[in-house]
N, C-alpha and C positions, 0 to 999 in steps of 0.2 A: 580290762578290756583294751585291746589294741586297736580297736575302731570305736568311735562314739559318734552318734548321730543327734545333730542339735537342729531344730525346727523353729524358724519365726516366720510366722504367716505360710506364705506360699513358697517360701525357700527351704529347702534343706542343705544342711551344711554337714559333708563328713569329713570327720576329721581323722586320719591316721595319728595315734598316740604311741609312739615307740621312741621316745627322745633320747633313749639310751642306747638305741642303736640306728640313730640318725633317720628314723621312719622307714629302716629296711623292711621289707615285707616279706614274712615267712608264709608258709603254707595256710595257717590259722588267719593270718592277717588277710591274705589275699581272698579267703573264703567270705571273711567278714565285710570285706568290700563289695565283694560281689553281692552277697546279700543285701547290703546297704542300699546298692544302688536298684536291685531289684524291686525293694520295697518303695523305693522314690518312684520309680516308674509305674507302678500299680497304683500309686495314691494319686486319686483324682484331684485332691485337694493342693496338690503339691505340684508347682509350675517349673521352677529352675533349681538346679543343684550347684555347689560349691564343692570342690575338694580341695583339704588345707592339710599341711604337715604340721603338726603342733611343735613348740619347742625349737624355732627359727631354722628348720630344715624341711623342705616339702618332701622329698623321698630321695634315698640313696639307692635304690634298686632294690633287688632282690635281696634275700639275707643270705650271703653267701655261706656263713657259718651254720646254717641250716641244713646245707646240702648234705644229701645222705643219711639224714636223721629223720625221724617221724615228723618233725616239723618243717620238712623240705617244701617247697612250691612243686605244685603238681605240674607235670611237662607231659602233655597228650594232646592228640588230636582232637579227643572228645573233652566236652565241658568248657568251663571257664579257662581263662588264660592263666599263665603261671603267677601273673600278678593280680589276678581277679576279674574285673569287670572288662579286661581289653579286647574281648571278641563280643561283646555285646553291643548292639546299636539301639540305644533307647529312642523313645519317642519324643523325650523333653531335652532341653539342652542342659550341660553342664560346663562350669566355669572352673579351671585351675587357679588357685589363688597360691602363688610361689614365692616364699620367702627362701633364701639361702639356696642350698642345692637342689636340682631336679636334674638326677643324672642316670644314666643306663635304664633299668626298669622304671623309675621315676620320671626320666624323660618321656619314657612310652606312656605312661599314665597320663602324663601332661599334655602328649600329643593324642591321647584318646578323648580329651575333653575340647569341647567345641570352641571356647576361647582360653586365653592365658592371661592374667593378670600376675606381673612381676614384679617384686620390689627392686629398688636400685640396685641392692647388693647381690640380686639372684645369680646363680651360675648354672649353665645348662651343659649339658654335653655326653656323649657316648663313653663314659668312663669305664664300662665293662669291656673296653678293646683292650685294656691293660693286663684284664685276667684271662683273655681268651672266651670270655663268655658271650653268646651270640645275643641278638636281637631277635627274641621269639615272642613279643607282645605287640608287633606291627610297627617296630620301629622304621624297618625296611620299605615299608609300605606307606606310613601315613606321612614320615619325615620328608620323602622326595615330593609327594603330593602337595605338603604345606609350603615348602620353601625351594622347590625345584631340584632337580637330580643333581645338578652340580654341586650346590652347595650342601646337599645333603651327603653325597659322596665324600665331600672334603670331612665334614664331622664324623662320619661313620669309619672312614678309613684311618684318620688321624687320633679320634678320641679326644681331640682339643676340648678345653673349657671356652665355653662363649657366655661372655657376661652380658647383662640384663639390657644395654643399649644397643650391642651389637647383635642380639637376638631380636631386639625390636626393628632394626634396619632389614633385617632379612626376612620379616615376617613370622619368626618363629615365637614370639609373644605379640599380643595384641596392645598392651599398654604397660607402662613403666610408672610405679608409684612409688612414695617415699618409704624407706625402709620402716618395717614394722605396720604398714598398713594394707598389705595385698590381701588380707581377709576381709577386711573393713570395705575395702574398695570392692573387692570382688562380689560381696553380698549387696553392695549398693547397687552395682551393676545388674545383679540377679533381681533384685526387687524392681528395677526399673523394666526390666524385659517381663517380669512376670506380670505388669500392669497393662502390657499390649493385648490384643486380642491374638489368642492362643491357637485355636486351630489354624488359621492362617500362617502363623510363625511357624507352627510345627511343620506344616506341608511345605513350605518352602525350604525350610531346614533339611527334610527328607530329600528334597527334589536336588538341593545341592550336594548330599551325600551320596546319592544314588547315579548322577551323571557321569562320575568317574568310569570309563571303561566304554561307556557307549557312545556311539557315533551322535553328531548333531542332530540329525532328524529323529533318533530315537529318545535322545535327553530331551529335546523340544516336545515329543509327544509325553515323555514321561512327565514334564514340567505341567503341561495342561491337564494331565489328569489329577494330578495333585491340586492344580487351581481351581478345578471343578469342584473338588471337595468343599475347599474354601468358598467357594461362590454359593454353594449349597449351604453352607454355615453360616452365612449372613454378612459375607463381604459386600453385596449389593446393598445391604441394609446400612453398613458402614458408609459407603459411599453417598448414600442419601443423607445421612447426618451430616457428612462432610459437607455437602451442597447446600445444608441448612445452615451452616456456620459453625458447627461443632468441631472441636480439635486442630484448630488452625495455629499457626504461630509455634509449631513445637510441641503443641500438648498431644498427649495420645488419648484422650477423652473421646 
């Protein structure tokens, strides 16, 4: 299997397991990734997912050796993205755990995630620039929204490599951790997020994702709409518990 799923309590870890191809994604792997994240999103017991590439590489992008074969990636306006889940908007957060290279379509998979935890030896970049292969899994959309148009244009036009520390400085990754610990650190972060009140967390997350392209009044109205869902789901009860002394000093109780 090129993709395996491992569950630990409320956290699902989806692992790309094609180390012989530096975890490049072919058509069957893309389909397996999409199916894994659909199953995660539909499972009421699962709260946060981690995406990880086994064998020291997050993902080297689409498998160019599969192009033109029956294992080639699907490229169509309909259905899933060529890399699998990149057109999905899940209702729950996903964290990328990056060891080694996250480049080309692999970078696009990382950009699809909500947060990115990178090891100190991680390298990110639009390496497909070298081969004339376009970004068609959200790279030209999510990258400028994440780090700004000027920095995104630099990476997209040059295809230059970006190390973990530079990526953290520009906001491309959220945390840099010791080499070999990205999965463990991402899973620890996932468990911490999973302990928080989920309805409010998910509604605020969706408000952030949906505000792009809206005017400020539209975005504020949308924020209130999501906030009302959270209030109806028990936020007032949580505020009352806080007033009674629970959950202070950094506790999520």
